[in-house]
N, C-alpha and C positions, 0 to 999 in steps of 0.2 A: 559338599557334603562328603561324609567317609563312605566308602563302601568294604564291608569285611566279607571276604569270602574263604573258602574252605579247599585246599588243596587234595585232590583224589589220585593218591601215589598208588598208580598203576604197577610200579615197581615191586610192591610189596605186599599186594592183596590180589586176589581172583576177582573176575568182574562181577559176579555175582555179590561178595562181600563189599565191593568197592560201591555198586549201587547203593546197598542198602545203607553203606555211611552217607553218600552222597543224600539221598532222600531223608536221614535223618538229619542231615545238617540245613536242608531248607527248614524242616519242621523245627528246629532249635533255634533258629533267628539269622543264619548266615544269609548274605544275600548274592551270593554266586559261588560257583562250584567251577574250578580249572583243574582239568586233567593232564598228566603227563601223557607223552605219546612215544612210547618205546616199542622197539622189536624185541630187545634183550633187555633185562634189569642191569643195574650195577652189581649184582652179586648174584650169584649162581644158585647157593644151597637158599631155598625157602624163598627163592625169587618170583616175580609173575611178570608177565608183560599181555595182560589183556589188550586187544587192538581198541585204539580211542574212537575211531569212526562210528561203529556200529553200536560204542557202548555211550556216545555220546546220544546217538538216535534214540535208545533206550533210557536214558537220564530225561533227555528233552519230551518224550511222552509219557512220563511218570513223575513229573514236577510240574508246577504252573508258576511260580516265582522267581525262582532263583535265574541271575543270568549263566549261562555256561559256555564253555571253549576251551581250548586248549593251553597248555603251557608247556611245553610247544611242541609243534609238528614241525616238520620238514617237508616242504612240498616239492622238493628239488631231485632226490633220489631213488630212494624207493617207491615213492609215490609221484607221479606225472601232477604236475599242477591242474591239469585239467580234470583229473580223477578227484583230488581234493575240491575242487571249485564245485563239481557237481555234489559231491557228499554233504559238503557244509550247505548249499541252497536245499537240499532236503532236508538237513537238520532244522534250518532255520524256518522253511515252512512247518514243522512239527511243532515250534516253538519260536512265533513270530515276535522281533524285537527282543531275544534273549540270549542272541547268540555273538559272540566273537571268535576271532581265530587269533590264536597266537603261534606267530612262526620265528624261526631261528634257522642259523645254518649248518646246523646237524652236529652229531657225535658219531664218531664212527665206529661204537659199539652197537649202534642202531643200524646203520647204512651198509657196511660194508659187508658182515656175516649175509645180509638179506639178498645183496646183491654181485656179491664177489667183485665189485669194481675196485680198482684203486683209490685211496682216499684223497680228494683233492686239496690243494690248499687254499688257505683261506680268500684268497682273492677271488677264484673261480667259484666259491662255494658263495661269497657275498652276491658275485654278477649272477649267479643262479637264481639265488631268491629275488632278486631284483625282478629279473625276468618273469619269475613264477608271481609274484605278487601283480605284475603289469597284466599278465593272462588272466588270472584269476578276476582279477576286477573287470577286465572286459568283458567277458564269460558270464558275470552278474548280470550285465547292462545291455549287452550287446547279444543280436542273432548273428548266426552265419559268420563265426568268427574264424579269419583265415590269419593266422600267427606266424610270421617267419621271423623266428627268434635265433641268438647264436647257440641257444641250449635246447630250446622247444619248439614244434610247430605243432599247427592244428589246421585243418582245411575244412571250412564250411561247419564248424563246429557251433553246436547251440545246446543249450542245456534249458532244457523246455519247462523245467519247473524251477524259475528262477526266485532268489529271494523276494521278500516284499520289498527291500532295500539293501543297496550294498553293504556287505558286511564290515564291521570295524576290525581291520588288521593290526593286531599288536605287535611289534617286531624284540626279539630278545636280544639284549645286548650284553656283555662283560668287559667291554675294552673301549676305548676314546671312538675309534674308526667303525666299528659296530653302531655304538651309540649314535654318531654324527646319520649315519646310514636311517637308523631309526627314527630321528626326528624328520627327517625330507621325505621317507617313503610311506612310513607308518602314521596311524589312525593313533598310535599310541607306543607305550613302551614298556618293555619287561624285563625285571633284573630282579637279582635276590641278595636276601640280607647276610648279614655275618661277616662282612667284610671292612675293610678300615675305613673309618668315616669318611676319611679325604677322598677316596675312589668315588665316592658319589658325589661330594660337594663340589669337589675339584677337576673332576674327570668326567665322569658320566652326564650328570646332568647338564654341566654346558655343555658339552658334546651335542645331547640332545637339542637343548635350546639353540645351539648354531645349526644344527639339521633344520628345525623347525622355520627358523627365519629366512635360511636359504631358498626354503622351498613355497616361502608366504603364506604359511598354515596358521591358524589362530592359537597360540601357547595355552588359551584358557579352553579351547575346547578340546586339547591332547591328553590323551589318558596316560597315566602313568603310574603301572603296577608294579608293585613290590609281592616277591615270595617271601613271607615273613616264616624263619624257620622257628618255632617255639615248642619247647619240650615244658609242656606246663602239667606237673604231677599232684598228688597229695604229699609227696615227701620230696625230698632231695633227692635221695637214692636212688629212688623210681626215674625220676626226672632223668638224670645222667645215664641211668643203664638203658632208659628206652631210645637213647642216641645209637647205639653200639649198631644197628643195623645200618644206619647211613654213615659208616664209617668213609665210605668211598668220596663222599663230600668233600671230607678233610683234606684228603689228598693235593698235594701242589700240582698245579697246572701241569707243569711240565713232565711229572710223574707218571698221568695218565694220557697225556696228549697220544693221540694215536693207537691208544689200547682198544682193542676191538674184543677181547674174551671177557667175559663175565669173572671165569674162574681165574684169571689174571687179575683184573681188578681186585676181587675178592682177597687173593693171597697178599696183595700192595695194602690193602686197606685194614687189615688185620695183624699189621705189624705192631709191636709195642708202643712205636713212637707217635701212633697216629692217635689223635684226641678228637673225636666226632663231636663232642660236646662244644667244642671250641666254634662251630658253626651255629649253632644255635642258641637262643634265650633260653637257658634252663632255669627255670625257678617253680617254688611254689607258693608263691605271694601274687597274688592278682594285680597288687599295686606295684609291685616290681615290673611286672610283666609291661604293664601300661606304661611306666618309667621308661623303660628299654624298647620301646617300641616308638615313643613319641618323636625322639630325634627324625625317624623316617617320615613320619607324617609330616614334621614342619619343614621338611626338605622340598616337600610337595608331593609326596606318594600318597594318595586318597583313595586308591583300589589297592587294599592288603590282602592277600590270598595266604592263610595260616595254613602251614605245613607242621603237623603234629607227627612226631616219628615213632611213637609207640605201639606196640601189636594192639593195643585196647583201644581203636579208634572211638568207638561208640561211648567209653570211658571219657576220652580227652574231649568228644564233642559236648557232652552232658555237663563237663565241667567248666571247660573254656566260654561256653555261649552265656551262660547266667554268670559266671565271675568275670569276665574280662571284658567282655562286648560292651556290656551296660556303662562299664567305666571308660573304655575307649570313646563310647557316645557322650558320656558325660563332658570330658574334657574337649571333643573336636568336634560334635556335633554328627 
């Protein structure tokens, strides 16, 4: 069955606005809400960065049906994994059976300014994440956890209000090494749309499958979540203009690697040769939106979290839900 969710973009809206949009998404028929977890946004001017953990608690307490989680948190640098484990246990007790934790290796724009630490290389970040996931799972299932890892330690630690069951941990990946890692240690995999088709079909999904097989996991029970970037508006001019705020997404990876200042990211993104609409499905036609989403579903992404880039989020939700969701359901169930 296809699960269609709403991306709550904390980089673009205040906490109260974002909460209202997520509640509206539940009312409109979306089945999940995934919030970004940033200390700083990608854009300084007009940017926002409400803290994801208390915000999720508010959402858990004010919704009744949607699955909710992060896409994604980094439980390794500005957060100790024990703190993330405790916070998500609390949120899970507010909304039993509705919580997932999306994790990733992090971005310097979030971790370096908050900690003033040197930005680690990818191998260290991956090692930290593996250790963090192991520790969090133990804290969700055990008492008096003494953990002696390379990066993290605990001494007789107990989360006294543990979740009813261990939470699903979904791991974000954009390359083959991280995708194999996601398949091996995760309960699911998170990635984003808008990149060359062969990246998904020939690199990421085969690497995830390799990791699943190595870990002896059941591929049928493994979640594949795709953040689908869709600028759907009443006309094409508006749909294209709505993408402008998200120009940093269209920067090449090498251009923003290690950039930890939102002002610098904003400067790079506002160059004339950056075209943010290239990362989005941009359309005023609901049938076209379905046709362009369809290849991802056919590849095996059955949890779609839809990211609309415009400032008028309420309008986007009210258009997308009746226009596109029924068409996706009719095609994919």
